[in-house]
C-alpha positions as CSV (number, residue, x, y, z in Angstrom):
1,X,20.4,-13.7,27.6
2,X,18.4,-10.4,26.5
3,X,14.5,-10.3,26.5
4,X,12.3,-9.7,23.4
5,X,10.6,-6.9,23.3
6,X,7.5,-6.3,24.5
7,X,6.5,-4.0,22.0
8,X,7.5,-4.2,18.2
9,X,8.5,-1.2,16.5
10,X,9.5,-1.1,12.6
11,X,13.1,-1.9,13.0
12,X,12.4,-4.7,14.8
13,X,10.2,-6.0,12.2
14,X,12.0,-5.5,9.4
15,X,14.7,-7.6,11.1
16,X,12.4,-10.6,12.1
17,X,11.5,-10.5,8.5
18,X,14.5,-10.1,6.9
19,X,15.8,-13.1,9.2
20,X,12.9,-15.4,8.2
21,X,12.9,-14.8,4.4
22,X,17.1,-15.0,4.4
23,X,17.3,-11.3,3.1
24,X,18.6,-8.6,3.9
25,X,18.0,-5.6,5.8
26,X,18.2,-2.9,2.7
27,X,15.9,-5.3,0.6
28,X,13.1,-6.3,3.5
29,X,13.0,-2.7,4.9
30,X,11.8,-1.7,1.1
31,X,9.1,-4.5,0.9
32,X,7.7,-3.2,4.2
33,X,8.2,0.3,3.7
34,X,5.7,-0.6,0.2
35,X,3.2,-2.7,2.0
36,X,2.8,-0.4,4.8
37,X,2.4,2.5,2.2
38,X,-0.4,-0.3,0.1
39,X,-2.0,-0.6,3.5
40,X,-2.1,2.9,4.4
41,X,-3.2,4.5,0.8
42,X,-5.9,1.6,1.0
43,X,-7.4,2.3,4.2
44,X,-7.1,6.0,3.5
45,X,-9.3,5.6,0.5
46,X,-12.0,4.3,2.9
47,X,-11.4,0.8,1.8
48,X,-11.4,-2.3,4.1
49,X,-8.2,-4.4,4.2
50,X,-8.3,-8.2,5.2
51,X,-4.8,-10.4,5.8
52,X,-6.0,-14.0,5.7
53,X,-5.3,-15.7,9.2
54,X,-4.2,-12.4,10.5
55,X,-7.5,-9.6,11.0
56,X,-8.9,-7.2,9.2
57,X,-8.1,-3.2,9.0
58,X,-10.6,-0.4,8.6
59,X,-10.6,3.2,9.8
60,X,-14.3,3.6,11.5
61,X,-16.1,6.4,10.0
62,X,-15.3,9.7,11.7
63,X,-18.2,11.4,13.4
64,X,-19.3,14.7,11.7
65,X,-19.9,17.6,14.3
66,X,-23.1,19.5,14.6
67,X,-22.4,23.4,14.5
């Protein structure tokens, strides 16, 4: 019996979501890609993303270097 990967990459996420939702890999991939794009866009704008029962995503402020 093959073991599950210890690190999930995007392909594994898409496959598992497709299996849970009985969707196609192609359609699920579009949805997952769109979700990641929305998350990244909002994080880049400095927004905090809160996903109930999962966690909160933020990008910490960058230190300004003194020159």
